[in-house]
C-alpha positions as CSV (number, residue, x, y, z in Angstrom):
1,X,-5.6,-24.2,16.5
2,X,-6.8,-22.0,19.3
3,X,-3.2,-21.2,20.0
4,X,-3.1,-18.7,17.0
5,X,-5.9,-16.9,18.3
6,X,-4.8,-13.3,19.2
7,X,-1.4,-13.7,17.7
8,X,-0.2,-11.3,15.1
9,X,1.3,-12.2,11.7
10,X,2.6,-10.5,8.7
11,X,2.3,-12.0,5.1
12,X,4.4,-10.8,2.0
13,X,2.7,-11.1,-1.2
14,X,-0.6,-11.2,0.3
15,X,-2.6,-9.5,-2.7
16,X,-3.3,-13.3,-4.4
17,X,-2.8,-16.6,-4.5
18,X,-1.5,-18.5,-1.4
19,X,-0.7,-15.0,0.3
20,X,-4.5,-13.9,0.3
21,X,-5.4,-17.4,0.9
22,X,-3.4,-17.5,4.2
23,X,-4.4,-14.2,5.2
24,X,-8.1,-15.4,5.3
25,X,-7.4,-18.7,6.8
26,X,-5.2,-17.1,9.4
27,X,-7.7,-14.3,10.2
28,X,-10.4,-16.8,10.6
29,X,-8.5,-18.5,13.2
30,X,-8.5,-15.3,15.4
31,X,-4.8,-14.1,14.5
32,X,-4.6,-10.2,13.7
33,X,-3.1,-10.1,10.1
34,X,-1.1,-7.8,8.1
35,X,-1.0,-8.1,4.3
36,X,1.7,-6.5,2.3
37,X,2.6,-6.3,-1.1
38,X,3.0,-4.3,-4.2
39,X,-0.8,-4.2,-4.9
40,X,-1.9,-2.1,-2.0
41,X,-5.2,-2.1,-3.3
42,X,-5.8,-6.0,-3.2
43,X,-4.3,-6.1,0.3
44,X,-6.9,-3.7,1.5
45,X,-9.6,-5.6,0.1
46,X,-8.2,-8.7,2.1
47,X,-7.9,-6.8,5.0
48,X,-11.4,-5.4,4.9
49,X,-12.9,-9.0,4.4
50,X,-11.1,-10.3,7.3
51,X,-12.6,-6.9,9.4
52,X,-16.0,-7.4,8.1
53,X,-15.8,-11.0,9.4
54,X,-14.8,-9.8,12.9
55,X,-11.4,-9.9,12.5
56,X,-8.2,-7.7,13.2
57,X,-6.3,-6.7,9.9
58,X,-4.2,-4.1,8.1
59,X,-2.7,-3.6,4.8
60,X,0.7,-2.2,3.5
61,X,2.5,-1.4,0.3
62,X,5.8,-3.5,0.5
63,X,8.3,-4.5,-2.4
64,X,10.1,-7.1,-0.9
65,X,13.6,-6.2,-2.9
66,X,13.7,-3.2,-0.8
67,X,15.1,-3.6,2.5
68,X,13.5,-0.2,3.8
69,X,9.8,-1.4,2.8
70,X,10.5,-4.7,4.5
71,X,11.8,-3.3,7.6
72,X,9.1,-0.6,7.6
73,X,6.4,-3.1,7.6
74,X,7.7,-5.5,9.8
75,X,8.3,-2.4,12.6
76,X,4.7,-1.0,11.8
77,X,3.2,-4.6,12.3
78,X,4.8,-4.7,15.6
79,X,3.9,-1.4,16.8
80,X,0.2,-2.0,15.5
81,X,-0.2,-5.3,17.0
82,X,2.4,-5.3,19.9
83,X,4.3,-8.1,19.0
84,X,5.2,-9.9,15.7
85,X,4.4,-13.8,16.4
86,X,4.6,-14.8,12.9
87,X,6.3,-13.9,9.5
88,X,5.5,-15.5,6.4
89,X,8.0,-14.9,3.7
90,X,5.3,-15.8,0.4
91,X,6.0,-13.4,-2.1
92,X,7.3,-14.8,-5.4
93,X,7.1,-14.6,-9.3
94,X,7.7,-17.2,-12.1
95,X,7.8,-14.6,-14.9
96,X,9.7,-14.1,-17.3
97,X,9.9,-17.7,-18.1
98,X,12.9,-18.4,-20.4
99,X,15.8,-20.6,-20.8
100,X,18.9,-19.5,-19.3
101,X,20.8,-18.7,-22.6
102,X,18.2,-16.5,-23.9
103,X,17.2,-14.8,-20.6
104,X,17.3,-11.1,-20.2
105,X,19.9,-10.3,-17.2
106,X,17.7,-7.5,-15.6
107,X,14.8,-9.1,-15.4
108,X,16.3,-12.1,-14.4
109,X,17.9,-10.5,-11.8
110,X,14.7,-9.0,-10.4
111,X,13.0,-12.1,-10.5
112,X,15.7,-13.8,-8.5
113,X,15.8,-10.8,-6.0
114,X,12.1,-11.2,-5.3
115,X,12.1,-14.8,-4.7
116,X,15.4,-15.0,-2.8
117,X,16.2,-11.6,-1.4
118,X,12.8,-10.5,-0.5
119,X,13.0,-13.8,1.9
120,X,16.8,-12.6,2.9
121,X,14.8,-9.0,4.0
122,X,11.8,-10.6,5.9
123,X,14.1,-12.8,8.2
124,X,16.7,-9.8,8.6
125,X,13.7,-7.7,9.7
126,X,11.7,-10.2,11.7
127,X,14.5,-12.1,13.5
128,X,15.8,-9.4,15.8
129,X,12.1,-8.5,16.6
130,X,11.5,-12.2,17.7
131,X,14.5,-12.9,19.4
132,X,13.9,-9.9,21.7
133,X,10.4,-11.4,22.5
134,X,12.0,-15.0,22.9
135,X,9.3,-16.3,20.5
136,X,8.5,-16.2,16.8
137,X,7.7,-18.4,13.8
138,X,8.7,-17.6,10.4
139,X,7.5,-19.4,7.5
140,X,9.5,-19.3,4.1
141,X,7.1,-20.5,1.0
142,X,9.6,-22.8,-0.8
143,X,9.0,-25.0,-3.8
144,X,9.9,-28.4,-5.2
145,X,11.9,-26.3,-7.8
146,X,14.6,-26.0,-4.9
147,X,15.5,-29.5,-5.4
148,X,15.2,-29.8,-9.1
149,X,16.1,-28.2,-12.0
150,X,13.4,-27.4,-14.6
151,X,14.0,-25.8,-18.0
152,X,13.3,-22.2,-18.2
153,X,13.2,-21.7,-14.5
154,X,16.7,-20.9,-13.9
155,X,15.8,-17.8,-11.8
156,X,13.2,-19.6,-9.6
157,X,14.8,-23.0,-9.1
158,X,18.1,-21.0,-7.9
159,X,16.2,-18.5,-5.9
160,X,14.5,-21.1,-4.3
161,X,17.3,-23.2,-3.5
162,X,18.7,-20.0,-1.9
163,X,15.4,-19.7,-0.1
164,X,15.8,-23.2,1.7
165,X,19.4,-22.6,2.5
166,X,18.2,-19.1,4.1
167,X,15.5,-21.4,6.3
168,X,18.3,-23.9,7.5
169,X,20.8,-21.2,8.4
170,X,18.2,-19.0,10.0
171,X,17.0,-22.0,12.2
172,X,20.5,-23.1,13.2
173,X,21.2,-19.4,14.1
174,X,18.0,-18.6,15.9
175,X,16.3,-21.7,17.0
176,X,18.0,-21.6,19.9
177,X,17.1,-18.1,20.6
178,X,13.3,-19.2,20.6
179,X,12.7,-18.4,16.8
180,X,11.4,-21.3,14.8
181,X,12.1,-20.8,11.1
182,X,10.4,-23.5,8.6
183,X,9.7,-23.9,4.7
184,X,6.8,-25.0,3.0
185,X,6.9,-26.6,-0.2
186,X,3.2,-26.8,-1.3
187,X,3.3,-28.2,-4.8
188,X,1.7,-27.2,-7.9
189,X,-1.0,-24.6,-6.7
190,X,-4.3,-23.2,-8.7
191,X,-3.0,-19.7,-8.7
192,X,-2.2,-16.8,-11.5
193,X,1.2,-18.2,-11.6
194,X,0.1,-21.6,-12.9
195,X,-1.8,-19.7,-15.6
196,X,1.4,-18.2,-16.6
197,X,3.1,-21.6,-16.5
198,X,0.8,-23.3,-18.4
199,X,0.9,-20.6,-21.3
200,X,5.0,-21.0,-21.8
201,X,4.8,-24.4,-22.9
202,X,8.1,-25.0,-21.3
203,X,9.1,-27.9,-19.2
204,X,6.6,-30.7,-18.0
205,X,4.8,-28.3,-15.4
206,X,3.5,-26.3,-18.3
207,X,1.6,-29.4,-19.7
208,X,-0.2,-30.1,-16.2
209,X,-4.2,-30.1,-16.2
210,X,-5.6,-27.3,-14.4
211,X,-7.4,-30.2,-12.4
212,X,-4.0,-31.7,-11.3
213,X,-3.3,-28.3,-9.4
214,X,-4.2,-28.3,-5.5
215,X,-6.6,-25.1,-4.3
216,X,-4.9,-22.4,-2.6
217,X,-6.5,-23.0,0.6
218,X,-4.6,-26.0,1.2
219,X,-1.2,-24.5,1.7
220,X,-3.1,-21.6,3.7
221,X,-3.9,-24.8,6.1
222,X,-0.4,-26.0,6.0
223,X,1.0,-22.6,6.9
224,X,-1.4,-22.5,9.9
225,X,-0.5,-25.7,10.9
226,X,3.3,-24.6,10.8
227,X,2.7,-21.7,13.0
228,X,2.0,-24.3,15.6
229,X,3.7,-26.3,18.3
230,X,2.9,-29.4,16.7
231,X,4.9,-28.5,13.7
232,X,8.3,-28.3,15.4
233,X,9.3,-31.6,13.8
234,X,9.8,-29.6,10.6
235,X,11.6,-26.9,11.9
236,X,14.8,-25.7,9.6
237,X,13.6,-27.7,6.7
238,X,10.9,-27.6,4.3
239,X,7.3,-29.3,5.1
240,X,6.4,-31.1,1.7
241,X,2.6,-31.1,1.2
242,X,2.8,-33.2,-1.9
243,X,3.6,-35.9,0.7
244,X,0.3,-37.8,1.5
245,X,1.0,-38.3,5.3
246,X,1.4,-34.8,5.4
247,X,-2.0,-34.1,3.8
248,X,-3.4,-36.4,5.9
249,X,-2.2,-34.9,9.0
250,X,-3.9,-31.8,7.9
251,X,-6.9,-33.6,6.9
252,X,-6.6,-32.6,3.3
253,X,-7.3,-35.3,0.3
């Protein structure tokens, strides 16, 4: 995907899981990568790995529930790289898992804020920059939970549904101005989040075998694909990595 080489990308939730894998994948494809998360040390390690391989990368501390944090890292990325070509809104949490009637309101609201408000903040900060450039791609990491309720996941399902509608709304508003907005529904991925889910014992996802989950480099490859012109057909919706034809499209098993 040579069209990605030299372009800049900012990834939230880049300290681990899909975000860290996406940073490594996009860095290997020649993109200049900004890694952002609350865990600055982990982002620094990811950025150093990209630099050690001959790439260009930087790390930022960022809480996506904070508008000032997200706005600042978008501006810093644009200033450092000269443009913001791609924004990946990946930051997300599953904890605390609990049935709605037993949930703790402040913790529920915090999780919802990370998963939904964090996407809004990323869109709100990146869209004006990209519209001024006349081009850009925003990838929002979605979930099958956006479409189906799951016991114990009311915060996560409702936030991912909100993120899906933000993808659709942003595409409708900014697509005509050159900004592509697309979601990625990766399915279940072998990350720390799945370990938390497995320990919860709530809903069928927690009963899945570890071997049933795909490796994090699969959604990372999907994100790289969605940044290209070949993915335009998926703009304004979720690219479903569970679908066999989409895995075939990416050369995955």
